[in-house]
C-alpha positions in Angstrom: 191.5 74.3 179.3 193.0 76.8 176.8 191.5 77.6 173.4 193.4 79.1 170.5 191.6 80.2 167.3 193.4 79.1 164.1 193.0 80.1 160.5 189.9 78.6 158.8 190.3 75.5 156.6 188.9 76.3 153.2 188.5 74.3 149.9 186.0 73.2 147.4 183.6 70.2 147.4 181.9 68.2 144.7 181.7 68.5 140.9 180.3 72.0 141.1 183.3 73.1 143.2 181.2 74.4 146.1 183.4 76.4 148.4 183.7 75.2 152.0 184.8 77.0 155.1 185.5 75.3 158.5 186.4 77.5 161.5 189.1 75.9 163.6 190.1 76.1 167.2 192.8 74.2 169.1 191.9 73.2 172.6 194.6 72.2 175.1 194.1 70.9 178.6 193.8 67.9 180.9 191.0 65.4 180.9 189.9 62.7 183.2 188.9 59.7 181.1 185.9 57.8 182.3 185.2 55.7 179.2 188.5 54.5 177.6 186.7 52.5 174.9 184.8 55.5 173.7 187.9 57.7 173.8 189.7 55.1 171.6 186.8 55.2 169.2 186.9 59.0 169.0 190.7 59.1 168.5 190.4 56.6 165.6 187.4 58.2 163.9 187.9 61.9 164.7 185.3 64.4 165.8 183.0 66.7 163.9 182.2 67.4 160.2 185.5 69.0 159.4 187.6 65.8 159.9 187.7 65.2 156.1 189.7 68.4 156.0 192.2 67.6 158.7 190.0 69.0 161.5 188.6 67.0 164.4 191.8 65.2 165.2 192.8 64.3 168.8 196.3 64.2 170.0 196.9 62.6 173.4 199.8 62.5 175.8 200.1 61.1 179.4 199.6 63.7 182.1 202.8 65.1 183.6 203.4 64.9 187.3 202.4 68.1 189.0 205.4 68.1 191.3 203.4 67.9 194.6 
């Protein structure tokens, strides 16, 4: 697993223009999926409270052969 810190997502919220700040980190790695139904749900819904601001999105790709 590799983590990369990204610039924070910032903006305003509500009629009083309350400032919001969401720290962001990109995680890259390989996962073994034990519950494909739950994975599908998480991909469709996103993860975490920052998803309204473009955070919490999951991108998936098939694993590449290791060349063994």
